C-alpha positions in Angstrom: 28.9 -9.7 -17.9 28.6 -13.2 -19.4 26.6 -16.2 -18.2 28.8 -19.0 -16.9 27.8 -22.5 -18.0 29.7 -25.6 -17.0 32.7 -23.5 -15.9 32.8 -21.5 -19.2 31.7 -17.9 -19.9 29.4 -18.2 -22.9 27.2 -15.1 -22.5 29.7 -12.6 -23.9 29.8 -14.2 -27.4 26.8 -12.7 -29.4 27.3 -15.3 -32.2 26.3 -18.2 -29.9 22.6 -18.2 -30.3 22.1 -21.8 -29.4 21.1 -22.4 -25.7 24.0 -23.6 -23.6 22.9 -26.4 -21.2 23.7 -25.8 -17.6 25.3 -28.6 -15.7 25.1 -27.8 -12.0 27.4 -29.6 -9.5 25.6 -31.6 -6.9 25.1 -29.3 -3.9 25.7 -30.1 -0.2 26.2 -28.4 3.1 24.3 -27.1 6.1 22.1 -24.6 4.2 21.3 -27.3 1.6 20.2 -29.6 4.4 18.0 -26.9 5.8 16.6 -26.3 2.3 15.8 -30.0 2.0 13.8 -29.9 5.2 11.8 -26.9 4.0 11.4 -28.2 0.5 10.3 -31.8 1.2 8.0 -30.6 4.0 6.3 -28.3 1.5 6.1 -31.1 -1.1 4.5 -33.3 1.5 1.9 -30.6 2.3 1.3 -30.1 -1.5 0.6 -33.8 -2.0 -1.7 -34.4 1.0 -3.6 -31.1 1.2 -6.2 -31.9 -1.5 -7.1 -35.1 0.3 -7.7 -33.5 3.7 -11.3 -32.6 4.4 -12.8 -30.5 7.2 -16.6 -30.8 7.6 -16.7 -32.6 4.3 -15.0 -29.8 2.5 -11.5 -29.8 0.9 -8.8 -28.3 3.1 -7.6 -26.3 0.0 -9.3 -26.1 -3.4 -9.4 -23.4 -6.1 -12.3 -24.4 -8.4 -12.0 -21.7 -10.9 -14.5 -23.5 -13.2 -17.4 -23.4 -10.7 -16.1 -20.2 -9.0 -15.9 -22.0 -5.7 -12.9 -21.9 -3.4 -12.2 -23.8 -0.2 -9.6 -22.6 2.3 -9.1 -24.4 5.6 -12.4 -26.2 5.0 -14.4 -23.0 4.5 -16.1 -22.8 1.1 -16.1 -19.4 -0.7 -18.4 -18.3 -3.5 -18.6 -15.3 -5.8 -20.5 -13.5 -3.0 -17.2 -13.6 -1.0 -15.3 -11.6 -3.6 -14.3 -8.9 -1.1 -12.5 -11.5 1.0 -10.7 -12.9 -2.1 -9.7 -9.4 -3.2 -8.3 -8.6 0.2 -6.4 -11.9 0.3 -4.9 -11.1 -3.1 -4.0 -7.6 -1.8 -2.2 -9.2 1.2 -0.3 -11.5 -1.1 0.9 -8.7 -3.3 1.9 -6.5 -0.3 3.5 -9.5 1.3 5.6 -10.2 -1.8 6.7 -6.6 -2.0 7.6 -6.3 1.7 9.2 -9.7 1.9 11.4 -9.1 -1.2 12.3 -5.6 -0.1 13.7 -7.0 3.2 14.8 -10.5 2.5 15.5 -10.5 -1.2 14.6 -13.5 -3.4 14.6 -16.2 -0.7 11.2 -17.3 -1.8 12.6 -18.4 -5.2 15.4 -20.5 -3.8 13.6 -22.0 -0.8 9.8 -22.3 -1.3 9.0 -21.7 -4.9 7.4 -25.0 -6.4 9.5 -24.6 -9.6 12.8 -24.6 -7.6 11.7 -27.3 -5.2 10.6 -29.7 -7.9 13.6 -28.9 -10.1 16.4 -29.0 -7.5 15.0 -31.6 -5.0 13.2 -34.0 -7.3 14.1 -33.9 -11.0 17.7 -32.9 -10.7 18.2 -35.5 -7.9 17.0 -38.1 -10.2 19.3 -36.9 -12.9 22.3 -37.1 -10.4 21.3 -40.7 -9.5 21.0 -41.9 -13.1 23.6 -39.8 -15.0 26.0 -38.8 -12.3 27.3 -35.5 -11.2 27.8 -32.5 -13.5 31.0 -33.7 -15.2 29.5 -37.1 -15.9 26.4 -35.6 -17.3 28.3 -33.3 -19.6 30.5 -36.2 -20.8 27.4 -38.3 -21.4 25.7 -35.6 -23.5 28.8 -34.6 -25.4 30.0 -38.2 -25.9 29.2 -40.7 -28.6 25.9 -42.5 -28.9 25.9 -45.8 -27.1 23.4 -48.3 -25.7 24.3 -47.2 -22.1 23.6 -43.6 -22.9 20.3 -44.4 -24.6 19.1 -46.5 -21.7 20.0 -43.8 -19.2 18.2 -41.2 -21.3 15.1 -43.4 -21.7 15.0 -44.2 -18.0 15.4 -40.6 -16.9 12.8 -39.2 -19.2 10.4 -42.0 -18.5 10.6 -41.2 -14.8 10.3 -37.5 -15.6 7.0 -38.3 -17.4 5.7 -40.4 -14.6 6.4 -37.7 -12.0 4.9 -35.1 -14.3 1.7 -37.2 -14.7 1.5 -37.5 -10.9 2.0 -33.7 -10.4 -0.7 -33.0 -13.1 -3.2 -35.1 -11.1 -2.4 -33.3 -7.9 -2.6 -30.0 -9.7 -6.0 -30.9 -11.1 -7.2 -32.0 -7.6 -6.6 -28.5 -6.4 -8.9 -27.2 -9.2 -11.8 -29.7 -9.3 -11.4 -31.6 -6.0 -10.3 -35.2 -5.3 -13.8 -36.6 -5.7 -14.2 -35.2 -9.2 -10.6 -36.4 -10.0 -11.4 -39.9 -8.8 -14.4 -40.0 -11.1 -12.3 -39.1 -14.0 -9.8 -41.8 -13.1 -12.5 -44.6 -12.6 -15.2 -43.7 -15.1 -15.0 -44.5 -18.8 -12.8 -42.2 -20.8 -15.7 -41.0 -23.0 -17.5 -39.5 -20.0 -14.6 -37.2 -19.1 -12.9 -36.2 -22.4 -12.1 -32.7 -21.1 -10.7 -34.1 -17.8 -8.4 -36.6 -19.5 -7.3 -34.0 -22.0 -6.5 -31.6 -19.1 -4.4 -34.3 -17.4 -2.4 -35.0 -20.5 -1.9 -31.3 -21.2 -0.7 -30.6 -17.7 1.6 -33.7 -17.8 3.2 -32.5 -21.0 3.5 -29.0 -19.7 5.2 -30.1 -16.4 7.5 -32.5 -18.3 8.5 -29.7 -20.7 9.3 -27.3 -17.8 11.3 -29.7 -15.7 13.0 -31.7 -18.5 13.8 -28.9 -21.0 12.9 -25.4 -20.0 14.3 -25.7 -16.5 16.2 -22.6 -15.2 14.8 -20.4 -18.0 11.6 -20.2 -16.0 13.5 -18.5 -13.2 15.8 -16.3 -15.4 13.4 -15.3 -18.2 9.8 -16.3 -17.8 8.9 -15.7 -14.2 7.5 -12.1 -13.7 8.6 -12.1 -10.0 12.2 -12.5 -11.1 11.9 -9.4 -13.3 10.1 -7.5 -10.5 12.8 -8.1 -7.9 15.1 -5.6 -9.6 12.6 -2.9 -8.8 11.9 -4.1 -5.2 15.5 -4.5 -4.1 17.6 -1.7 -2.7 20.8 -1.3 -0.8 19.3 -2.5 2.5 17.7 -5.7 1.0 19.4 -9.0 2.1 20.6 -11.1 -0.8 23.1 -13.8 -1.5 26.3 -11.8 -2.2 30.0 -12.1 -2.4 32.1 -10.0 0.0 34.3 -8.3 -2.5 36.2 -6.3 0.1 37.4 -9.5 1.7 37.7 -11.8 -1.3 39.6 -9.6 -3.7 42.1 -9.7 -5.3 41.6 -13.4 -6.2 44.4 -15.8 -6.7 45.8 -19.2 -5.9 46.3 -20.0 -2.3 49.6 -18.5 -1.1 50.1 -18.5 2.7 52.9 -15.9 2.5 51.0 -13.4 0.3 49.3 -10.9 2.7 47.9 -8.8 -0.2 45.8 -11.6 -1.6 42.1 -11.8 -0.8 40.4 -14.9 0.6 38.9 -16.0 -2.7 41.2 -18.7 -4.3 39.3 -18.7 -7.5 38.3 -22.4 -7.2 35.0 -21.6 -9.1 33.0 -24.0 -7.0 30.4 -21.3 -6.4 30.0 -21.2 -10.2 29.8 -24.9 -10.7 27.0 -25.4 -8.1 24.8 -22.6 -9.4 21.6 -23.9 -10.9 21.2 -20.8 -13.1 24.8 -20.7 -14.3 26.0 -17.3 -12.9 29.1 -16.2 -11.1 28.0 -14.6 -7.8 31.3 -12.8 -7.6 30.2 -10.5 -10.4 27.7 -8.8 -8.2 23.9 -9.0 -7.7 22.3 -10.5 -10.8 18.7 -11.0 -11.9 19.4 -14.8 -12.4 20.3 -15.4 -8.8 17.5 -17.2 -7.0 19.1 -17.2 -3.5 19.3 -20.9 -3.3 22.5 -20.6 -1.1 24.3 -23.5 -3.0 27.2 -21.1 -3.5 27.4 -20.3 0.2 27.7 -24.0 1.1 30.3 -24.5 -1.6 32.4 -21.5 -0.5 32.1 -22.3 3.2 33.5 -25.8 2.5 36.6 -24.3 0.8 37.1 -21.7 3.6 37.1 -24.5 6.1 39.7 -26.4 4.2 42.1 -23.4 3.9 41.5 -22.2 7.4 39.7 -18.9 6.5 36.5 -17.6 8.1 33.2 -18.7 6.6 30.7 -16.5 4.7 32.9 -15.1 2.1 29.6 -15.6 0.3 26.6 -15.0 2.5 23.4 -13.1 3.1 24.4 -9.4 2.9 22.9 -6.1 1.9 24.8 -3.7 -0.2 25.1 -1.5 2.8 26.7 -4.4 4.7 29.4 -4.6 2.0 30.1 -0.9 1.7 32.6 0.9 3.8 29.8 3.3 5.1 27.6 0.4 6.0 30.3 -1.4 7.9 31.2 1.7 9.8 27.6 2.6 10.7 25.2 0.9 13.1 22.8 -1.6 11.6 19.2 -0.4 11.5 16.4 -3.0 11.5 13.6 -0.5 11.7 12.4 -1.0 8.2 12.4 -4.8 8.5 10.4 -4.6 11.7 7.9 -2.0 10.3 7.3 -4.0 7.1 6.9 -7.2 9.0 4.4 -5.5 11.4 2.3 -4.3 8.4 2.2 -7.8 7.0 1.1 -9.2 10.4 -1.7 -6.7 10.7 -2.9 -7.4 7.1 -2.8 -11.1 7.8 -4.7 -10.7 11.0 -7.5 -8.7 9.2 -7.7 -11.3 6.5 -8.0 -14.1 9.1 -10.8 -12.1 10.8 -12.7 -11.8 7.5 -12.0 -15.5 6.7 -13.3 -16.9 10.0 -16.1 -14.5 10.7 -17.9 -14.5 7.5 -21.6 -15.5 7.4 -22.4 -19.2 7.0 -25.5 -18.2 5.1 -25.5 -15.7 2.3 -28.7 -13.9 1.6 -30.1 -11.4 -0.9 -33.3 -9.7 0.2 -35.3 -7.6 -2.2 -38.9 -6.3 -2.4 -40.8 -8.4 -4.9 -40.8 -6.8 -8.4 -43.9 -5.1 -9.5 -45.5 -5.3 -6.0 -46.6 -2.5 -3.7 -48.1 -2.3 -0.2 -51.4 -4.0 0.5 -54.0 -2.9 3.1 -55.6 -5.7 5.0 -59.0 -6.0 6.5 -57.5 -6.4 10.0 -55.9 -2.9 9.9 -52.4 -4.0 8.9 -50.3 -3.3 5.8 -48.1 -5.9 4.1 -45.1 -5.8 1.7 -44.0 -8.8 -0.3 -40.3 -9.8 -0.4 -38.1 -12.3 -2.3 -35.2 -13.9 -0.4 -32.4 -15.8 -2.1 -30.3 -17.9 0.3 -27.0 -19.8 -0.2 -25.8 -22.3 2.4 -22.0 -21.8 2.9 -21.8 -23.6 6.3 -20.5 -26.9 4.8 -23.4 -28.9 6.3 -27.2 -29.3 6.1 -29.1 -26.7 8.1 -32.6 -25.8 9.1 -33.6 -22.2 9.5 -36.4 -19.7 10.0 -37.0 -16.0 9.2 -37.6 -13.7 12.1 -38.2 -9.9 12.2 -35.8 -7.9 14.3 -38.7 -5.5 15.2 -41.3 -7.2 17.4 -44.0 -5.0 15.9 -43.5 -6.5 12.4 -44.8 -10.1 11.7 -43.4 -12.5 9.1 -45.8 -14.5 6.9 -44.2 -17.1 4.7 -45.6 -17.7 1.2 -43.6 -20.8 0.4 -42.4 -22.8 3.4 -38.7 -23.8 3.0 -37.1 -24.5 6.3 -34.0 -26.5 5.3 -31.0 -26.0 3.1 -28.7 -28.8 1.9 -24.9 -28.4 2.1 -24.0 -25.8 -0.6 -27.7 -25.6 -1.5 -29.6 -22.5 -2.4 -33.3 -21.6 -2.2 -35.6 -18.7 -3.2 -38.3 -17.8 -0.7 -41.2 -15.3 -0.7 -42.8 -13.8 2.4 -44.8 -10.9 3.7 -43.7 -8.4 6.3 -46.8 -7.2 8.1 -47.1 -4.0 10.1 -50.0 -2.3 11.9 -51.1 0.9 10.2 -50.9 2.8 13.4 -47.2 2.1 13.7 -46.3 3.5 10.3 -44.7 7.0 10.8 -43.1 7.5 7.3 -43.6 6.3 3.8 -40.3 4.4 3.5 -38.6 3.0 6.6 -35.8 0.6 7.1 -36.5 -2.9 8.5 -34.4 -5.9 9.3 -34.9 -9.7 9.4 -32.8 -12.4 10.9 -32.0 -15.8 9.5 -32.0 -18.0 12.5 -30.7 -21.6 12.7 -30.7 -23.7 16.0 -31.3 -20.5 17.9 -28.3 -18.7 16.4 -28.6 -15.7 14.2 -26.8 -16.7 11.0 -27.3 -13.5 9.1 -29.1 -10.2 9.4 -30.6 -8.6 6.2 -31.8 -5.1 5.7 -34.6 -3.9 3.4 -37.3 -1.1 3.2 -41.0 -1.2 4.1 -43.3 1.2 2.2 -46.7 2.3 3.2 -48.6 5.7 3.6 -47.8 7.1 7.1 -50.5 7.1 9.7 -52.2 10.4 10.0 -53.1 11.1 13.6 
């Protein structure tokens, strides 16, 4: 099966090693309008999310350099690794379940690569160079001043947009405040920052101006993975071969002919250059452009819509059409994903605002005191994850155990940390075993922020 580019099958000729440029016809239709609403809404969120702050923290930030992440205004540190791992697990399970049920809809409707390519860069290309036929004539025609100006204008705009995207991308990594410093301070103070912006700009420009659909058809691991995840019950964009074949020119008096009139519009609008009528293919990103194109033709010739539509292989088989549709799998998979998401949300919003690490001081042992008590020395490391300045105190859970601070630190700045030392003191008469578990509370404004567990050692009281 060959790859169709610009209305011609070029994939069956092994001698053609040079890349064949894909000229996709400008799409339109009901599904395309829906896709624009989804895509531009996601673009709006992408551009404004780094600038939104909750309690002074970014709404979304993935600072890999400092190992600090902010989600919904809550800052996460390496100590929250278990939440991050669980989130990644949910994402992986979600991808598997979503793809198994709904196919590659993510690629065509919500993937940043597709949204930027189809709703931004290709739209600019249509505006400057015209639809697919005009673009091909321009590229294959002779050199001229008009052609040069169009190319310069297009690629200049591509570079400007890529520069803007690179800044937004960097804002997600280091935060808008750090990005603003890079933009306003002298260049020599932020060499790495400026180099990163330039590198990202060139990378985005190369992807959207030159690599384009190769990202989806060759480079993207998810595209390769879908072949394993899809089965005969997965919904994908597919051609109803039973209804469409045999193809042929429109003849009202021919009752043996299928509904497909071989207009090839489904091929012309495809951004990856495939012929959907040849069956499910790895290159299909489920963008639904072929559905809109085919529905338009069906309307004009008075035939039912959805010759191309969202179908499973079972739907198109004789057995599947005869049998009753079973949505049990889709419901079960969706339920599992909802449960996992709920658990992740509970971990996300119920995590401790103060992270503490409590250990008995190295090299120390129990100490007998003149007042008949025994003390153990402890070291406490605290990290403020609440997103605000806080005051705190250390209290023992057991009323029979007293806390005596060595260094008095009663406040933590936002994202600040501190190391404290203190004694836990117990009356000798209350010691029943050599090693026993004890707990201390970190209390702020009367609220228990965290409870830490350690051991207290001392010879047991002999009665």
